[in-house]
C-alpha positions as CSV (number, residue, x, y, z in Angstrom):
1,M,13.2,29.1,-27.9
2,I,16.6,27.8,-26.6
3,K,17.7,25.5,-29.4
4,S,21.4,25.6,-28.5
5,N,20.7,24.2,-25.0
6,F,18.2,21.7,-26.3
7,K,20.7,20.0,-28.7
8,K,22.3,18.0,-25.9
9,D,18.8,16.7,-24.8
10,K,17.7,15.5,-28.3
11,I,19.3,12.2,-27.8
12,F,17.2,11.7,-24.7
13,F,14.0,12.1,-26.7
14,L,15.3,9.7,-29.4
15,F,16.1,7.2,-26.6
16,I,12.7,7.4,-24.9
17,G,10.9,7.4,-28.2
18,I,12.6,4.1,-29.2
19,W,12.1,2.7,-25.7
20,I,8.4,3.6,-25.6
21,L,7.8,2.3,-29.1
22,I,9.5,-1.1,-28.5
23,S,8.2,-1.7,-25.0
24,T,4.6,-0.7,-25.8
25,L,4.6,-2.5,-29.1
26,V,5.8,-5.7,-27.4
27,V,3.1,-5.5,-24.7
28,F,0.5,-4.5,-27.3
29,I,1.3,-7.5,-29.5
30,I,1.3,-9.9,-26.5
31,E,-2.1,-8.5,-25.6
32,I,-3.4,-9.3,-29.1
33,I,-1.9,-12.7,-29.4
34,Y,-2.7,-14.0,-25.9
35,I,-6.3,-12.8,-25.8
36,K,-8.4,-15.1,-23.6
37,A,-11.2,-17.3,-24.7
38,R,-14.3,-15.3,-25.4
39,D,-16.4,-16.9,-22.5
40,Q,-13.8,-15.7,-20.0
41,Y,-14.7,-12.1,-20.5
42,I,-18.3,-12.5,-19.4
43,R,-19.0,-12.9,-15.7
44,P,-21.9,-12.4,-13.3
45,T,-20.3,-9.2,-12.2
46,G,-20.2,-7.7,-15.7
47,I,-19.1,-8.0,-19.3
48,D,-15.6,-7.1,-20.5
49,F,-15.7,-5.3,-23.9
50,R,-13.1,-7.8,-25.1
51,Y,-16.0,-10.3,-25.2
52,F,-17.1,-8.4,-28.3
53,F,-13.9,-7.1,-29.8
54,G,-11.5,-10.0,-29.3
55,H,-8.1,-9.5,-30.8
56,F,-9.0,-5.9,-31.8
57,S,-9.5,-4.9,-28.2
58,P,-6.0,-3.5,-27.4
59,F,-6.5,-0.7,-30.0
60,I,-9.3,0.6,-27.8
61,F,-7.5,0.9,-24.5
62,F,-6.7,4.5,-23.6
63,T,-3.5,3.2,-22.0
64,Y,-2.0,2.1,-25.4
65,Q,-3.4,5.2,-27.2
66,S,-1.6,7.5,-24.7
67,N,1.6,5.5,-24.8
68,F,1.8,5.5,-28.6
69,M,0.9,9.2,-28.8
70,L,3.8,10.0,-26.4
71,C,6.1,7.9,-28.5
72,V,5.1,9.9,-31.7
73,A,5.7,13.2,-29.9
74,C,9.2,12.1,-28.8
75,F,10.2,11.3,-32.4
76,L,8.7,14.5,-33.7
77,I,10.4,16.6,-31.1
78,Y,13.7,14.9,-31.9
79,R,13.2,15.6,-35.6
80,K,12.0,19.2,-35.4
81,F,12.1,21.3,-32.2
82,S,9.3,23.7,-33.1
83,S,6.8,25.4,-30.9
84,K,3.9,23.5,-32.4
85,I,5.6,20.1,-31.7
86,Q,6.5,21.2,-28.2
87,R,2.8,22.0,-27.6
88,L,1.8,18.6,-29.0
89,Y,4.3,17.0,-26.6
90,F,2.8,18.9,-23.7
91,A,-0.7,17.7,-24.7
92,F,0.3,14.1,-25.0
93,T,2.1,14.2,-21.7
94,S,-1.0,15.5,-20.1
95,L,-3.0,12.6,-21.6
96,I,-0.5,10.0,-20.4
97,T,-0.7,11.6,-16.9
98,I,-4.3,10.6,-16.9
99,T,-3.3,7.0,-17.7
100,F,-0.9,7.2,-14.8
101,L,-3.3,8.7,-12.3
102,V,-6.4,6.6,-13.2
103,Y,-4.5,3.3,-13.1
104,W,-2.7,3.9,-9.8
105,A,-5.8,5.4,-8.2
106,L,-8.6,3.1,-9.4
107,L,-7.3,0.0,-11.2
108,S,-4.0,-1.1,-9.7
109,W,-5.7,-2.5,-6.6
110,N,-6.8,-5.5,-8.7
111,G,-4.7,-8.3,-7.0
112,K,-4.7,-10.4,-10.2
113,T,-2.4,-7.9,-11.9
114,W,0.4,-8.6,-9.4
115,Q,-0.1,-12.4,-9.2
116,S,2.1,-13.1,-12.3
117,A,5.3,-11.5,-13.4
118,D,4.2,-10.9,-17.0
119,T,1.1,-8.9,-16.2
120,A,3.0,-6.9,-13.5
121,I,5.8,-6.0,-15.9
122,K,3.2,-5.0,-18.6
123,S,1.5,-2.7,-16.1
124,L,4.7,-1.2,-14.8
125,I,5.9,-0.4,-18.3
126,T,2.8,1.3,-19.7
127,H,1.5,2.8,-16.5
128,L,4.7,3.9,-14.6
129,I,8.0,3.7,-16.6
130,N,6.8,5.3,-19.8
131,P,4.7,8.1,-18.2
132,I,7.7,9.0,-15.9
133,L,10.0,9.2,-19.0
134,G,7.4,11.5,-20.6
135,F,7.4,13.7,-17.5
136,I,11.2,13.9,-17.6
137,G,11.0,14.9,-21.2
138,L,8.6,17.7,-20.4
139,F,11.0,18.9,-17.7
140,L,13.7,19.2,-20.3
141,I,11.7,21.5,-22.6
142,R,10.0,23.4,-19.8
143,K,11.8,26.7,-20.4
144,S,11.1,26.9,-24.2
145,I,7.5,25.6,-24.4
146,I,4.6,28.0,-24.5
147,V,1.0,26.7,-24.1
148,D,-2.5,28.2,-24.2
149,K,-6.0,27.4,-23.0
150,A,-7.1,26.1,-26.4
151,L,-4.5,23.4,-26.1
152,F,-6.0,22.3,-22.7
153,L,-9.5,22.3,-24.2
154,R,-8.5,20.1,-27.1
155,S,-7.0,17.6,-24.6
156,A,-10.3,17.7,-22.7
157,F,-12.3,17.0,-25.8
158,Y,-10.2,14.0,-26.6
159,V,-10.9,12.4,-23.2
160,F,-14.5,13.4,-23.3
161,G,-14.8,11.8,-26.7
162,Y,-13.3,8.7,-25.4
163,F,-15.9,8.5,-22.7
164,V,-18.6,9.0,-25.3
165,F,-17.1,6.2,-27.3
166,A,-17.2,4.0,-24.2
167,L,-20.8,4.9,-23.7
168,I,-21.7,4.0,-27.3
169,I,-20.0,0.6,-26.9
170,Y,-21.9,0.0,-23.7
171,L,-25.3,1.0,-25.1
172,L,-24.9,-1.0,-28.4
173,S,-23.9,-4.1,-26.5
174,Y,-26.4,-3.8,-23.7
175,G,-28.7,-6.7,-23.4
176,K,-29.6,-9.9,-21.7
177,Y,-26.8,-12.4,-21.2
178,Q,-26.8,-15.9,-19.7
179,I,-23.7,-17.1,-17.9
180,K,-23.2,-20.8,-17.1
181,T,-21.5,-21.4,-13.8
182,E,-20.5,-24.7,-12.2
183,T,-23.9,-25.0,-10.4
184,S,-26.4,-22.9,-12.4
185,T,-27.1,-20.4,-15.2
186,V,-27.0,-16.7,-14.2
187,T,-28.9,-14.1,-16.2
188,I,-27.6,-10.5,-16.3
189,W,-28.5,-7.3,-18.1
190,D,-25.4,-5.4,-18.9
191,G,-23.2,-4.0,-21.7
192,G,-19.5,-4.2,-22.7
193,T,-17.2,-2.2,-20.3
194,I,-13.7,-1.0,-21.3
195,Y,-12.6,-0.2,-17.7
196,S,-14.4,-1.4,-14.6
197,F,-15.2,2.2,-13.4
198,L,-16.7,3.0,-16.8
199,N,-19.6,0.6,-16.4
200,F,-22.5,3.0,-16.9
201,K,-24.9,0.8,-15.0
202,K,-22.4,0.7,-12.1
203,P,-20.5,3.9,-12.5
204,L,-17.4,4.5,-10.4
205,F,-17.9,1.0,-8.8
206,Y,-21.4,1.9,-7.4
207,K,-23.4,-1.3,-7.3
208,D,-26.6,-0.6,-5.3
209,G,-28.7,0.1,-8.3
210,N,-30.4,3.3,-7.3
211,I,-31.3,4.8,-10.7
212,G,-31.1,8.4,-9.4
213,I,-27.6,7.9,-8.0
214,V,-26.5,6.0,-11.2
215,V,-27.6,8.9,-13.4
216,I,-25.8,11.4,-11.2
217,L,-22.6,9.4,-11.1
218,D,-22.7,8.9,-14.9
219,I,-23.0,12.7,-15.3
220,V,-20.1,13.1,-12.8
221,M,-18.0,10.8,-14.9
222,F,-18.4,12.9,-18.0
223,L,-17.7,16.1,-16.0
224,I,-14.5,14.4,-14.7
225,A,-13.6,13.5,-18.3
226,L,-13.7,17.3,-19.1
227,F,-12.1,18.4,-15.8
228,I,-9.2,16.0,-15.3
229,P,-7.3,17.0,-18.5
230,F,-7.3,20.6,-17.3
231,V,-6.1,19.6,-13.9
232,C,-3.2,17.6,-15.4
233,A,-2.3,20.4,-17.8
234,Y,-2.4,23.1,-15.2
235,F,-0.4,20.8,-12.8
236,W,2.5,20.6,-15.2
237,K,2.3,24.2,-16.0
238,W,2.5,25.1,-12.3
239,V,5.2,22.5,-11.4
240,F,7.5,23.3,-14.3
241,R,6.5,27.0,-14.5
242,I,5.7,26.7,-18.1
243,Q,4.7,29.9,-20.0
244,M,1.1,30.4,-21.0
245,T,-0.4,32.9,-23.3
246,Q,-3.5,34.9,-22.2
247,E,-5.5,34.1,-25.3
248,P,-9.1,33.1,-24.7
249,F,-10.4,29.5,-25.3
250,F,-12.0,30.5,-28.5
251,K,-10.4,33.2,-30.7
252,K,-12.8,35.5,-32.6
253,K,-12.2,35.5,-36.3
254,K,-11.6,39.0,-37.7
């Protein structure tokens, strides 16, 4: 552990911790205050989970969870530069990498996000600026951090658990809903969806309704939930040449 070399970088972790806390908290509070009217979250194309959770909804978004976790890790690593906290920082950086990848690969194509300055700024802060600051922080501690496979597995369990939680919300809210349009009333069978690709009736944006394909894609989504944290973790290990112990995933108790 190279504590002497790290002292000059501690101020950076304090800075990004304060920045992520303030910026994410502002966006988070705005999200709570300016929640739309309930009927705007139910459409013929599906039901946004905010229809059920209202002002509590921002707490459920993986985006805010990963941003706040990174913020906590920054303050912890500034306060105490221990191997345990470095590993925690690595895990949280891997999680916010998922936020970064999923948003820019699957969700950023929504044109409505970029139609107004406020939504564009919110997206850039939580999905681009904060993750990049986290990546820079990981670069600074790359020579002293040591990770193991169990750390990767715990990150995977968190993401998998999030998908299970999304499935529970969907199943508990699944039912028949009537939506009034300007010309008629539309009836749909659906459940609350946190992210558009996490609609378990239309997984990964599949809309043709073939039950076999839907089931397969649902299974694929859960496999991705386990797989992508490992990909992100191994990516940073490889890019920054981070040390890794050869211990197995599960240690045998003596």
